[in-house]
PDB file of all chains, atoms N, CA, C and O in Angstrom:
ATOM      1  N   SER A   1       5.528 -14.671  -3.584  1.00  0.00           N
ATOM      2  CA  SER A   1       5.855 -14.582  -4.625  1.00  0.00           C
ATOM      3  C   SER A   1       5.236 -13.429  -5.331  1.00  0.00           C
ATOM      4  O   SER A   1       4.316 -12.820  -4.786  1.00  0.00           O
ATOM      5  N   SER A   2       5.779 -13.004  -6.783  1.00  0.00           N
ATOM      6  CA  SER A   2       5.494 -12.157  -7.430  1.00  0.00           C
ATOM      7  C   SER A   2       3.827 -12.063  -7.734  1.00  0.00           C
ATOM      8  O   SER A   2       3.177 -11.018  -7.720  1.00  0.00           O
ATOM      9  N   SER A   3       3.351 -13.292  -7.984  1.00  0.00           N
ATOM     10  CA  SER A   3       2.009 -13.477  -8.572  1.00  0.00           C
ATOM     11  C   SER A   3       1.051 -13.036  -7.507  1.00  0.00           C
ATOM     12  O   SER A   3      -0.046 -12.531  -7.747  1.00  0.00           O
ATOM     13  N   GLU A   4       1.598 -13.289  -6.173  1.00  0.00           N
ATOM     14  CA  GLU A   4       0.930 -13.041  -4.903  1.00  0.00           C
ATOM     15  C   GLU A   4       0.914 -11.778  -4.682  1.00  0.00           C
ATOM     16  O   GLU A   4       0.001 -11.319  -3.995  1.00  0.00           O
ATOM     17  N   ALA A   5       2.037 -10.828  -5.274  1.00  0.00           N
ATOM     18  CA  ALA A   5       2.033  -9.329  -4.893  1.00  0.00           C
ATOM     19  C   ALA A   5       0.973  -8.760  -6.018  1.00  0.00           C
ATOM     20  O   ALA A   5       0.121  -7.910  -5.760  1.00  0.00           O
ATOM     21  N   ASP A   6       1.164  -9.364  -7.299  1.00  0.00           N
ATOM     22  CA  ASP A   6       0.260  -9.059  -8.220  1.00  0.00           C
ATOM     23  C   ASP A   6      -1.231  -8.907  -7.863  1.00  0.00           C
ATOM     24  O   ASP A   6      -1.980  -7.952  -8.066  1.00  0.00           O
ATOM     25  N   GLU A   7      -1.436  -9.948  -7.351  1.00  0.00           N
ATOM     26  CA  GLU A   7      -3.107 -10.309  -6.736  1.00  0.00           C
ATOM     27  C   GLU A   7      -3.506  -9.136  -5.728  1.00  0.00           C
ATOM     28  O   GLU A   7      -4.451  -8.362  -5.881  1.00  0.00           O
ATOM     29  N   MET A   8      -2.651  -9.156  -4.726  1.00  0.00           N
ATOM     30  CA  MET A   8      -2.486  -8.074  -3.548  1.00  0.00           C
ATOM     31  C   MET A   8      -2.854  -6.555  -4.315  1.00  0.00           C
ATOM     32  O   MET A   8      -3.836  -5.893  -3.980  1.00  0.00           O
ATOM     33  N   ALA A   9      -2.088  -6.214  -5.178  1.00  0.00           N
ATOM     34  CA  ALA A   9      -2.219  -4.968  -5.813  1.00  0.00           C
ATOM     35  C   ALA A   9      -3.534  -5.048  -6.350  1.00  0.00           C
ATOM     36  O   ALA A   9      -4.308  -4.157  -6.002  1.00  0.00           O
ATOM     37  N   ALA A  10      -3.919  -5.863  -7.069  1.00  0.00           N
ATOM     38  CA  ALA A  10      -5.032  -5.946  -7.764  1.00  0.00           C
ATOM     39  C   ALA A  10      -6.336  -5.690  -6.954  1.00  0.00           C
ATOM     40  O   ALA A  10      -7.232  -4.914  -7.285  1.00  0.00           O
ATOM     41  N   ALA A  11      -6.298  -6.459  -5.852  1.00  0.00           N
ATOM     42  CA  ALA A  11      -7.262  -6.243  -4.696  1.00  0.00           C
ATOM     43  C   ALA A  11      -7.397  -4.997  -4.282  1.00  0.00           C
ATOM     44  O   ALA A  11      -8.508  -4.493  -4.113  1.00  0.00           O
ATOM     45  N   LEU A  12      -6.038  -4.230  -4.031  1.00  0.00           N
ATOM     46  CA  LEU A  12      -6.139  -3.093  -3.442  1.00  0.00           C
ATOM     47  C   LEU A  12      -6.600  -1.965  -4.488  1.00  0.00           C
ATOM     48  O   LEU A  12      -7.345  -1.057  -4.120  1.00  0.00           O
ATOM     49  N   GLU A  13      -6.182  -2.047  -5.654  1.00  0.00           N
ATOM     50  CA  GLU A  13      -6.801  -1.179  -6.608  1.00  0.00           C
ATOM     51  C   GLU A  13      -8.308  -1.199  -6.887  1.00  0.00           C
ATOM     52  O   GLU A  13      -9.040  -0.225  -7.066  1.00  0.00           O
ATOM     53  N   ALA A  14      -8.623  -2.489  -6.890  1.00  0.00           N
ATOM     54  CA  ALA A  14     -10.062  -2.752  -6.942  1.00  0.00           C
ATOM     55  C   ALA A  14     -10.905  -1.958  -5.630  1.00  0.00           C
ATOM     56  O   ALA A  14     -11.961  -1.331  -5.715  1.00  0.00           O
ATOM     57  N   GLU A  15     -10.129  -2.192  -4.498  1.00  0.00           N
ATOM     58  CA  GLU A  15     -10.792  -1.487  -3.491  1.00  0.00           C
ATOM     59  C   GLU A  15     -11.095  -0.040  -3.500  1.00  0.00           C
ATOM     60  O   GLU A  15     -12.147   0.494  -3.146  1.00  0.00           O
ATOM     61  N   LEU A  16      -9.909   0.575  -4.003  1.00  0.00           N
ATOM     62  CA  LEU A  16      -9.597   1.825  -4.095  1.00  0.00           C
ATOM     63  C   LEU A  16     -10.570   2.344  -5.177  1.00  0.00           C
ATOM     64  O   LEU A  16     -11.391   3.210  -4.876  1.00  0.00           O
ATOM     65  N   ASN A  17     -10.501   1.834  -6.445  1.00  0.00           N
ATOM     66  CA  ASN A  17     -11.325   2.234  -7.286  1.00  0.00           C
ATOM     67  C   ASN A  17     -12.824   2.060  -6.977  1.00  0.00           C
ATOM     68  O   ASN A  17     -13.555   2.657  -7.767  1.00  0.00           O
ATOM     69  N   HIS A  18     -13.391   1.422  -6.072  1.00  0.00           N
ATOM     70  CA  HIS A  18     -14.746   1.077  -5.485  1.00  0.00           C
ATOM     71  C   HIS A  18     -14.991   2.765  -4.993  1.00  0.00           C
ATOM     72  O   HIS A  18     -15.937   3.470  -5.343  1.00  0.00           O
ATOM     73  N   PHE A  19     -13.852   3.163  -4.087  1.00  0.00           N
ATOM     74  CA  PHE A  19     -14.016   4.266  -3.428  1.00  0.00           C
ATOM     75  C   PHE A  19     -13.911   5.580  -4.153  1.00  0.00           C
ATOM     76  O   PHE A  19     -14.726   6.472  -3.918  1.00  0.00           O
ATOM     77  N   MET A  20     -13.037   5.719  -4.938  1.00  0.00           N
ATOM     78  CA  MET A  20     -12.367   7.071  -5.282  1.00  0.00           C
ATOM     79  C   MET A  20     -12.909   7.377  -6.913  1.00  0.00           C
ATOM     80  O   MET A  20     -12.550   8.397  -7.502  1.00  0.00           O
TER      81      MET A  20
ATOM     82  N   ALA B   1      12.501 -17.663   8.799  1.00  0.00           N
ATOM     83  CA  ALA B   1      11.713 -16.789   8.328  1.00  0.00           C
ATOM     84  C   ALA B   1      11.816 -15.593   9.315  1.00  0.00           C
ATOM     85  O   ALA B   1      12.042 -15.785  10.510  1.00  0.00           O
ATOM     86  N   ALA B   2      11.629 -14.241   8.738  1.00  0.00           N
ATOM     87  CA  ALA B   2      11.700 -13.127   9.550  1.00  0.00           C
ATOM     88  C   ALA B   2      10.646 -13.121  10.617  1.00  0.00           C
ATOM     89  O   ALA B   2       9.657 -13.846  10.509  1.00  0.00           O
ATOM     90  N   SER B   3      10.832 -12.296  11.683  1.00  0.00           N
ATOM     91  CA  SER B   3      10.174 -12.339  12.782  1.00  0.00           C
ATOM     92  C   SER B   3       8.909 -11.725  12.586  1.00  0.00           C
ATOM     93  O   SER B   3       9.059 -10.827  11.758  1.00  0.00           O
ATOM     94  N   SER B   4       7.797 -11.795  12.948  1.00  0.00           N
ATOM     95  CA  SER B   4       6.615 -10.959  12.478  1.00  0.00           C
ATOM     96  C   SER B   4       6.631  -9.642  13.353  1.00  0.00           C
ATOM     97  O   SER B   4       7.314  -9.774  14.368  1.00  0.00           O
ATOM     98  N   GLY B   5       6.206  -8.750  13.242  1.00  0.00           N
ATOM     99  CA  GLY B   5       5.943  -7.455  13.851  1.00  0.00           C
ATOM    100  C   GLY B   5       7.086  -6.685  13.652  1.00  0.00           C
ATOM    101  O   GLY B   5       7.169  -5.737  14.433  1.00  0.00           O
ATOM    102  N   GLU B   6       8.213  -6.826  12.652  1.00  0.00           N
ATOM    103  CA  GLU B   6       9.134  -6.199  12.513  1.00  0.00           C
ATOM    104  C   GLU B   6       8.834  -4.860  11.916  1.00  0.00           C
ATOM    105  O   GLU B   6       9.592  -3.936  12.211  1.00  0.00           O
ATOM    106  N   VAL B   7       7.797  -4.633  11.093  1.00  0.00           N
ATOM    107  CA  VAL B   7       7.560  -3.498  10.233  1.00  0.00           C
ATOM    108  C   VAL B   7       5.819  -3.428  10.656  1.00  0.00           C
ATOM    109  O   VAL B   7       5.048  -4.386  10.725  1.00  0.00           O
ATOM    110  N   GLN B   8       5.549  -2.127  10.876  1.00  0.00           N
ATOM    111  CA  GLN B   8       4.041  -2.116  11.462  1.00  0.00           C
ATOM    112  C   GLN B   8       3.287  -1.351  10.279  1.00  0.00           C
ATOM    113  O   GLN B   8       3.870  -0.404   9.751  1.00  0.00           O
ATOM    114  N   LEU B   9       2.119  -1.692   9.877  1.00  0.00           N
ATOM    115  CA  LEU B   9       1.411  -1.076   8.950  1.00  0.00           C
ATOM    116  C   LEU B   9       0.597  -0.060   9.629  1.00  0.00           C
ATOM    117  O   LEU B   9      -0.457  -0.398  10.168  1.00  0.00           O
ATOM    118  N   THR B  10       1.042   1.276   9.646  1.00  0.00           N
ATOM    119  CA  THR B  10       0.242   2.139  10.282  1.00  0.00           C
ATOM    120  C   THR B  10      -0.061   3.365   9.464  1.00  0.00           C
ATOM    121  O   THR B  10       0.479   3.446   8.361  1.00  0.00           O
ATOM    122  N   GLU B  11      -0.853   4.324   9.868  1.00  0.00           N
ATOM    123  CA  GLU B  11      -1.165   5.497   8.964  1.00  0.00           C
ATOM    124  C   GLU B  11      -0.052   6.417   8.931  1.00  0.00           C
ATOM    125  O   GLU B  11       0.068   7.263   8.045  1.00  0.00           O
ATOM    126  N   GLU B  12       0.820   6.257   9.948  1.00  0.00           N
ATOM    127  CA  GLU B  12       2.109   7.335  10.288  1.00  0.00           C
ATOM    128  C   GLU B  12       3.160   6.774   9.104  1.00  0.00           C
ATOM    129  O   GLU B  12       3.684   7.593   8.348  1.00  0.00           O
ATOM    130  N   ALA B  13       3.436   5.375   8.980  1.00  0.00           N
ATOM    131  CA  ALA B  13       4.185   4.934   8.083  1.00  0.00           C
ATOM    132  C   ALA B  13       3.815   5.113   6.495  1.00  0.00           C
ATOM    133  O   ALA B  13       4.541   5.533   5.594  1.00  0.00           O
ATOM    134  N   VAL B  14       2.417   4.651   6.436  1.00  0.00           N
ATOM    135  CA  VAL B  14       2.016   5.040   4.990  1.00  0.00           C
ATOM    136  C   VAL B  14       2.237   6.593   4.563  1.00  0.00           C
ATOM    137  O   VAL B  14       2.638   6.874   3.433  1.00  0.00           O
ATOM    138  N   ARG B  15       1.980   7.470   5.427  1.00  0.00           N
ATOM    139  CA  ARG B  15       1.962   8.816   5.459  1.00  0.00           C
ATOM    140  C   ARG B  15       3.331   9.274   4.888  1.00  0.00           C
ATOM    141  O   ARG B  15       3.513  10.066   3.963  1.00  0.00           O
ATOM    142  N   ARG B  16       4.359   8.538   5.713  1.00  0.00           N
ATOM    143  CA  ARG B  16       5.856   9.069   5.496  1.00  0.00           C
ATOM    144  C   ARG B  16       6.266   8.498   4.074  1.00  0.00           C
ATOM    145  O   ARG B  16       6.892   9.186   3.267  1.00  0.00           O
ATOM    146  N   TYR B  17       5.886   7.242   3.831  1.00  0.00           N
ATOM    147  CA  TYR B  17       6.318   6.956   2.652  1.00  0.00           C
ATOM    148  C   TYR B  17       5.956   7.833   1.354  1.00  0.00           C
ATOM    149  O   TYR B  17       6.776   8.088   0.472  1.00  0.00           O
ATOM    150  N   LEU B  18       4.635   8.253   1.356  1.00  0.00           N
ATOM    151  CA  LEU B  18       3.957   8.786   0.502  1.00  0.00           C
ATOM    152  C   LEU B  18       4.443  10.133   0.351  1.00  0.00           C
ATOM    153  O   LEU B  18       4.417  10.575  -0.798  1.00  0.00           O
ATOM    154  N   SER B  19       4.815  10.768   1.126  1.00  0.00           N
ATOM    155  CA  SER B  19       5.255  12.187   1.434  1.00  0.00           C
ATOM    156  C   SER B  19       6.688  12.280   0.736  1.00  0.00           C
ATOM    157  O   SER B  19       7.067  13.297   0.156  1.00  0.00           O
ATOM    158  N   ARG B  20       7.366  11.234   0.841  1.00  0.00           N
ATOM    159  CA  ARG B  20       8.724  10.959   0.401  1.00  0.00           C
ATOM    160  C   ARG B  20       8.736  11.210  -1.241  1.00  0.00           C
ATOM    161  O   ARG B  20       9.408  12.092  -1.776  1.00  0.00           O
ATOM    162  N   LYS B  21       7.930  10.340  -1.899  1.00  0.00           N
ATOM    163  CA  LYS B  21       7.907  10.209  -3.337  1.00  0.00           C
ATOM    164  C   LYS B  21       6.628   9.423  -3.508  1.00  0.00           C
ATOM    165  O   LYS B  21       6.030   8.756  -2.663  1.00  0.00           O
ATOM    166  N   PRO B  22       6.291   9.671  -4.962  1.00  0.00           N
ATOM    167  CA  PRO B  22       4.905   8.864  -5.300  1.00  0.00           C
ATOM    168  C   PRO B  22       5.207   7.371  -5.315  1.00  0.00           C
ATOM    169  O   PRO B  22       6.330   6.964  -5.614  1.00  0.00           O
ATOM    170  N   MET B  23       4.303   6.632  -5.024  1.00  0.00           N
ATOM    171  CA  MET B  23       4.249   5.227  -5.010  1.00  0.00           C
ATOM    172  C   MET B  23       3.122   4.490  -5.612  1.00  0.00           C
ATOM    173  O   MET B  23       2.003   4.990  -5.501  1.00  0.00           O
ATOM    174  N   THR B  24       3.260   3.385  -6.227  1.00  0.00           N
ATOM    175  CA  THR B  24       1.975   2.578  -6.716  1.00  0.00           C
ATOM    176  C   THR B  24       1.549   1.916  -5.773  1.00  0.00           C
ATOM    177  O   THR B  24       2.139   2.068  -4.703  1.00  0.00           O
ATOM    178  N   THR B  25       0.495   1.045  -5.821  1.00  0.00           N
ATOM    179  CA  THR B  25      -0.037   0.243  -4.872  1.00  0.00           C
ATOM    180  C   THR B  25       1.156  -1.075  -4.366  1.00  0.00           C
ATOM    181  O   THR B  25       1.381  -1.631  -3.292  1.00  0.00           O
ATOM    182  N   LYS B  26       1.636  -1.176  -5.528  1.00  0.00           N
ATOM    183  CA  LYS B  26       2.957  -2.514  -5.714  1.00  0.00           C
ATOM    184  C   LYS B  26       3.741  -2.053  -4.562  1.00  0.00           C
ATOM    185  O   LYS B  26       3.939  -2.811  -3.612  1.00  0.00           O
ATOM    186  N   ASP B  27       4.307  -0.572  -4.595  1.00  0.00           N
ATOM    187  CA  ASP B  27       5.407  -0.337  -3.975  1.00  0.00           C
ATOM    188  C   ASP B  27       5.093  -0.301  -2.702  1.00  0.00           C
ATOM    189  O   ASP B  27       5.827  -0.805  -1.852  1.00  0.00           O
ATOM    190  N   LEU B  28       3.730   0.423  -2.355  1.00  0.00           N
ATOM    191  CA  LEU B  28       3.312   0.382  -1.037  1.00  0.00           C
ATOM    192  C   LEU B  28       3.332  -1.054  -0.288  1.00  0.00           C
ATOM    193  O   LEU B  28       3.869  -1.155   0.815  1.00  0.00           O
ATOM    194  N   LEU B  29       2.697  -2.216  -0.961  1.00  0.00           N
ATOM    195  CA  LEU B  29       2.857  -3.512  -0.647  1.00  0.00           C
ATOM    196  C   LEU B  29       4.031  -4.133  -0.304  1.00  0.00           C
ATOM    197  O   LEU B  29       4.143  -5.020   0.542  1.00  0.00           O
ATOM    198  N   LYS B  30       5.103  -3.546  -1.124  1.00  0.00           N
ATOM    199  CA  LYS B  30       6.393  -4.105  -1.021  1.00  0.00           C
ATOM    200  C   LYS B  30       6.851  -3.522   0.157  1.00  0.00           C
ATOM    201  O   LYS B  30       7.817  -4.111   0.640  1.00  0.00           O
ATOM    202  N   LYS B  31       6.425  -2.468   0.817  1.00  0.00           N
ATOM    203  CA  LYS B  31       7.002  -2.079   2.041  1.00  0.00           C
ATOM    204  C   LYS B  31       6.602  -2.462   3.030  1.00  0.00           C
ATOM    205  O   LYS B  31       7.311  -2.195   4.000  1.00  0.00           O
ATOM    206  N   PHE B  32       5.286  -3.270   3.303  1.00  0.00           N
ATOM    207  CA  PHE B  32       4.600  -3.813   3.928  1.00  0.00           C
ATOM    208  C   PHE B  32       4.399  -5.189   3.769  1.00  0.00           C
ATOM    209  O   PHE B  32       3.292  -5.677   3.996  1.00  0.00           O
ATOM    210  N   GLN B  33       5.316  -5.843   3.417  1.00  0.00           N
ATOM    211  CA  GLN B  33       5.258  -7.386   2.913  1.00  0.00           C
ATOM    212  C   GLN B  33       4.770  -7.996   4.303  1.00  0.00           C
ATOM    213  O   GLN B  33       5.081  -7.462   5.368  1.00  0.00           O
ATOM    214  N   THR B  34       3.923  -9.240   4.223  1.00  0.00           N
ATOM    215  CA  THR B  34       3.166  -9.940   5.063  1.00  0.00           C
ATOM    216  C   THR B  34       4.203 -10.769   5.900  1.00  0.00           C
ATOM    217  O   THR B  34       3.857 -11.177   7.009  1.00  0.00           O
ATOM    218  N   LYS B  35       5.518 -11.049   5.397  1.00  0.00           N
ATOM    219  CA  LYS B  35       6.477 -11.735   6.012  1.00  0.00           C
ATOM    220  C   LYS B  35       6.891 -10.621   7.085  1.00  0.00           C
ATOM    221  O   LYS B  35       7.163 -11.120   8.176  1.00  0.00           O
ATOM    222  N   ARG B  36       6.991  -9.355   7.033  1.00  0.00           N
ATOM    223  CA  ARG B  36       7.462  -8.600   7.853  1.00  0.00           C
ATOM    224  C   ARG B  36       6.610  -7.935   8.710  1.00  0.00           C
ATOM    225  O   ARG B  36       7.085  -7.423   9.724  1.00  0.00           O
ATOM    226  N   THR B  37       5.483  -7.861   8.483  1.00  0.00           N
ATOM    227  CA  THR B  37       4.222  -7.316   9.389  1.00  0.00           C
ATOM    228  C   THR B  37       3.535  -8.213  10.044  1.00  0.00           C
ATOM    229  O   THR B  37       2.834  -7.839  10.984  1.00  0.00           O
ATOM    230  N   GLY B  38       3.600  -9.644   9.665  1.00  0.00           N
ATOM    231  CA  GLY B  38       2.884 -10.685  10.294  1.00  0.00           C
ATOM    232  C   GLY B  38       1.384 -10.579   9.927  1.00  0.00           C
ATOM    233  O   GLY B  38       0.596 -11.346  10.480  1.00  0.00           O
ATOM    234  N   LEU B  39       1.008  -9.801   9.155  1.00  0.00           N
ATOM    235  CA  LEU B  39      -0.473  -9.665   8.536  1.00  0.00           C
ATOM    236  C   LEU B  39      -0.797 -10.738   7.681  1.00  0.00           C
ATOM    237  O   LEU B  39       0.136 -11.362   7.176  1.00  0.00           O
ATOM    238  N   SER B  40      -1.919 -11.048   7.441  1.00  0.00           N
ATOM    239  CA  SER B  40      -2.262 -11.975   6.366  1.00  0.00           C
ATOM    240  C   SER B  40      -2.212 -10.934   5.139  1.00  0.00           C
ATOM    241  O   SER B  40      -1.961  -9.741   5.313  1.00  0.00           O
ATOM    242  N   SER B  41      -2.468 -11.485   3.925  1.00  0.00           N
ATOM    243  CA  SER B  41      -2.725 -10.932   2.565  1.00  0.00           C
ATOM    244  C   SER B  41      -3.771 -10.016   2.703  1.00  0.00           C
ATOM    245  O   SER B  41      -3.644  -8.808   2.505  1.00  0.00           O
ATOM    246  N   ASP B  42      -4.896 -10.623   3.070  1.00  0.00           N
ATOM    247  CA  ASP B  42      -6.229  -9.724   3.209  1.00  0.00           C
ATOM    248  C   ASP B  42      -6.201  -8.850   3.958  1.00  0.00           C
ATOM    249  O   ASP B  42      -6.779  -7.819   3.615  1.00  0.00           O
ATOM    250  N   ALA B  43      -5.566  -8.890   5.199  1.00  0.00           N
ATOM    251  CA  ALA B  43      -5.509  -7.987   6.428  1.00  0.00           C
ATOM    252  C   ALA B  43      -4.798  -6.800   5.772  1.00  0.00           C
ATOM    253  O   ALA B  43      -5.259  -5.677   5.980  1.00  0.00           O
ATOM    254  N   THR B  44      -3.716  -6.948   4.999  1.00  0.00           N
ATOM    255  CA  THR B  44      -2.696  -6.075   4.620  1.00  0.00           C
ATOM    256  C   THR B  44      -3.471  -5.158   3.604  1.00  0.00           C
ATOM    257  O   THR B  44      -3.446  -3.929   3.677  1.00  0.00           O
ATOM    258  N   VAL B  45      -4.144  -5.847   2.674  1.00  0.00           N
ATOM    259  CA  VAL B  45      -5.096  -5.228   1.656  1.00  0.00           C
ATOM    260  C   VAL B  45      -6.042  -4.516   1.993  1.00  0.00           C
ATOM    261  O   VAL B  45      -6.312  -3.492   1.366  1.00  0.00           O
ATOM    262  N   ASN B  46      -6.799  -4.959   3.156  1.00  0.00           N
ATOM    263  CA  ASN B  46      -7.946  -4.227   3.734  1.00  0.00           C
ATOM    264  C   ASN B  46      -7.295  -2.798   4.655  1.00  0.00           C
ATOM    265  O   ASN B  46      -7.764  -1.662   4.726  1.00  0.00           O
ATOM    266  N   ALA B  47      -6.242  -3.289   5.195  1.00  0.00           N
ATOM    267  CA  ALA B  47      -5.654  -2.033   6.141  1.00  0.00           C
ATOM    268  C   ALA B  47      -5.252  -1.036   4.952  1.00  0.00           C
ATOM    269  O   ALA B  47      -5.801   0.059   4.832  1.00  0.00           O
ATOM    270  N   LEU B  48      -4.301  -1.472   4.122  1.00  0.00           N
ATOM    271  CA  LEU B  48      -4.000  -0.134   3.116  1.00  0.00           C
ATOM    272  C   LEU B  48      -5.210   0.341   2.641  1.00  0.00           C
ATOM    273  O   LEU B  48      -5.381   1.530   2.908  1.00  0.00           O
ATOM    274  N   ALA B  49      -6.063  -0.164   2.055  1.00  0.00           N
ATOM    275  CA  ALA B  49      -7.310   0.660   1.471  1.00  0.00           C
ATOM    276  C   ALA B  49      -7.743   1.196   2.440  1.00  0.00           C
ATOM    277  O   ALA B  49      -7.834   2.383   2.124  1.00  0.00           O
ATOM    278  N   GLN B  50      -8.090   1.066   3.485  1.00  0.00           N
ATOM    279  CA  GLN B  50      -8.632   1.946   4.718  1.00  0.00           C
ATOM    280  C   GLN B  50      -7.897   3.208   4.788  1.00  0.00           C
ATOM    281  O   GLN B  50      -8.504   4.278   4.737  1.00  0.00           O
ATOM    282  N   LEU B  51      -6.286   3.130   4.932  1.00  0.00           N
ATOM    283  CA  LEU B  51      -5.539   3.759   5.237  1.00  0.00           C
ATOM    284  C   LEU B  51      -5.326   4.854   3.878  1.00  0.00           C
ATOM    285  O   LEU B  51      -4.991   6.023   4.072  1.00  0.00           O
ATOM    286  N   LEU B  52      -5.519   4.411   2.779  1.00  0.00           N
ATOM    287  CA  LEU B  52      -5.523   5.275   1.528  1.00  0.00           C
ATOM    288  C   LEU B  52      -6.872   6.218   1.334  1.00  0.00           C
ATOM    289  O   LEU B  52      -6.907   7.343   0.837  1.00  0.00           O
ATOM    290  N   LYS B  53      -7.829   5.543   1.796  1.00  0.00           N
ATOM    291  CA  LYS B  53      -9.012   6.141   1.837  1.00  0.00           C
ATOM    292  C   LYS B  53      -9.091   7.643   2.666  1.00  0.00           C
ATOM    293  O   LYS B  53      -9.566   8.735   2.356  1.00  0.00           O
ATOM    294  N   ARG B  54      -8.407   7.152   3.830  1.00  0.00           N
ATOM    295  CA  ARG B  54      -8.531   8.195   5.102  1.00  0.00           C
ATOM    296  C   ARG B  54      -7.385   9.202   4.508  1.00  0.00           C
ATOM    297  O   ARG B  54      -7.639  10.405   4.557  1.00  0.00           O
ATOM    298  N   LEU B  55      -6.368   8.856   4.054  1.00  0.00           N
ATOM    299  CA  LEU B  55      -5.261   9.774   3.713  1.00  0.00           C
ATOM    300  C   LEU B  55      -5.478  10.464   2.431  1.00  0.00           C
ATOM    301  O   LEU B  55      -4.758  11.401   2.086  1.00  0.00           O
ATOM    302  N   ASP B  56      -6.532   9.988   1.658  1.00  0.00           N
ATOM    303  CA  ASP B  56      -6.711  10.663   0.261  1.00  0.00           C
ATOM    304  C   ASP B  56      -5.793  11.130  -0.540  1.00  0.00           C
ATOM    305  O   ASP B  56      -6.045  12.210  -1.074  1.00  0.00           O
ATOM    306  N   PRO B  57      -4.610  10.524  -0.820  1.00  0.00           N
ATOM    307  CA  PRO B  57      -3.543  11.254  -1.485  1.00  0.00           C
ATOM    308  C   PRO B  57      -3.857  11.583  -2.930  1.00  0.00           C
ATOM    309  O   PRO B  57      -4.877  11.266  -3.543  1.00  0.00           O
ATOM    310  N   GLU B  58      -2.873  12.232  -3.352  1.00  0.00           N
ATOM    311  CA  GLU B  58      -3.039  12.876  -4.724  1.00  0.00           C
ATOM    312  C   GLU B  58      -2.644  11.633  -5.425  1.00  0.00           C
ATOM    313  O   GLU B  58      -1.934  10.808  -4.851  1.00  0.00           O
ATOM    314  N   ARG B  59      -3.130  11.425  -6.817  1.00  0.00           N
ATOM    315  CA  ARG B  59      -2.798  10.556  -7.595  1.00  0.00           C
ATOM    316  C   ARG B  59      -2.032  11.364  -9.076  1.00  0.00           C
ATOM    317  O   ARG B  59      -2.178  12.541  -9.405  1.00  0.00           O
ATOM    318  N   LYS B  60      -1.372  10.509  -9.642  1.00  0.00           N
ATOM    319  CA  LYS B  60      -0.362  10.907 -10.605  1.00  0.00           C
ATOM    320  C   LYS B  60      -0.027   9.957 -11.385  1.00  0.00           C
ATOM    321  O   LYS B  60       0.258   8.885 -10.853  1.00  0.00           O
ATOM    322  N   LEU B  61       0.035  10.064 -12.775  1.00  0.00           N
ATOM    323  CA  LEU B  61       0.420   8.965 -13.714  1.00  0.00           C
ATOM    324  C   LEU B  61       1.490   9.156 -14.149  1.00  0.00           C
ATOM    325  O   LEU B  61       1.707  10.126 -14.875  1.00  0.00           O
ATOM    326  N   ILE B  62       2.696   8.029 -13.724  1.00  0.00           N
ATOM    327  CA  ILE B  62       3.573   8.291 -14.245  1.00  0.00           C
ATOM    328  C   ILE B  62       4.312   7.040 -14.758  1.00  0.00           C
ATOM    329  O   ILE B  62       4.581   6.104 -14.006  1.00  0.00           O
ATOM    330  N   ALA B  63       4.668   7.062 -16.225  1.00  0.00           N
ATOM    331  CA  ALA B  63       5.009   5.749 -16.996  1.00  0.00           C
ATOM    332  C   ALA B  63       3.820   5.175 -16.967  1.00  0.00           C
ATOM    333  O   ALA B  63       3.892   3.993 -16.632  1.00  0.00           O
ATOM    334  N   ASP B  64       2.414   5.680 -17.260  1.00  0.00           N
ATOM    335  CA  ASP B  64       1.213   4.916 -17.309  1.00  0.00           C
ATOM    336  C   ASP B  64       0.964   4.216 -16.036  1.00  0.00           C
ATOM    337  O   ASP B  64       0.149   3.297 -16.117  1.00  0.00           O
ATOM    338  N   LYS B  65       1.486   4.446 -14.872  1.00  0.00           N
ATOM    339  CA  LYS B  65       1.108   3.831 -13.853  1.00  0.00           C
ATOM    340  C   LYS B  65       0.440   4.732 -12.513  1.00  0.00           C
ATOM    341  O   LYS B  65       1.075   5.722 -12.153  1.00  0.00           O
ATOM    342  N   MET B  66      -0.691   4.419 -11.872  1.00  0.00           N
ATOM    343  CA  MET B  66      -1.058   5.341 -10.780  1.00  0.00           C
ATOM    344  C   MET B  66      -0.248   5.198  -9.749  1.00  0.00           C
ATOM    345  O   MET B  66       0.096   4.135  -9.233  1.00  0.00           O
ATOM    346  N   HIS B  67       0.161   6.633  -9.348  1.00  0.00           N
ATOM    347  CA  HIS B  67       1.179   6.490  -8.394  1.00  0.00           C
ATOM    348  C   HIS B  67       0.266   7.559  -7.181  1.00  0.00           C
ATOM    349  O   HIS B  67      -0.598   8.371  -7.511  1.00  0.00           O
ATOM    350  N   PHE B  68       0.619   7.358  -6.099  1.00  0.00           N
ATOM    351  CA  PHE B  68       0.010   8.060  -4.892  1.00  0.00           C
ATOM    352  C   PHE B  68       0.885   8.947  -4.249  1.00  0.00           C
ATOM    353  O   PHE B  68       2.055   8.568  -4.204  1.00  0.00           O
ATOM    354  N   PHE B  69       0.578  10.207  -3.658  1.00  0.00           N
ATOM    355  CA  PHE B  69       1.687  10.795  -2.997  1.00  0.00           C
ATOM    356  C   PHE B  69       0.929  12.069  -2.156  1.00  0.00           C
ATOM    357  O   PHE B  69      -0.094  12.649  -2.518  1.00  0.00           O
ATOM    358  N   LEU B  70       1.662  12.315  -1.031  1.00  0.00           N
ATOM    359  CA  LEU B  70       1.084  13.559  -0.185  1.00  0.00           C
ATOM    360  C   LEU B  70       1.782  14.703  -0.089  1.00  0.00           C
ATOM    361  O   LEU B  70       2.951  14.698   0.299  1.00  0.00           O
ATOM    362  N   LYS B  71       1.113  15.849  -0.446  1.00  0.00           N
ATOM    363  CA  LYS B  71       1.838  17.037  -0.485  1.00  0.00           C
ATOM    364  C   LYS B  71       2.257  17.476   1.007  1.00  0.00           C
ATOM    365  O   LYS B  71       1.408  17.316   1.883  1.00  0.00           O
ATOM    366  N   GLU B  72       3.371  17.958   1.317  1.00  0.00           N
ATOM    367  CA  GLU B  72       3.414  18.527   2.713  1.00  0.00           C
ATOM    368  C   GLU B  72       2.521  19.491   2.881  1.00  0.00           C
ATOM    369  O   GLU B  72       2.426  20.062   3.967  1.00  0.00           O
TER     370      GLU B  72
END
């Protein structure tokens, strides 16, 4: 679903912002 | 349902996509949908995070959205 995709994108961006 | 393992989430695959054009995290996630890779959502997010950290792509804001891309 698109909401799951949104959640995954948010989780991925959080991971990356943590690092970069 | 699509068979799992149809698409592989690998460094080479991510590198290939990011070399072609700038992509958002959502664009990348669409390329590696869980139903196509057979991975869980968590595994997909973790794997993409690790690969992006390793590839360290350039970042660019396009239409107010962060895009990643790799220069050849």
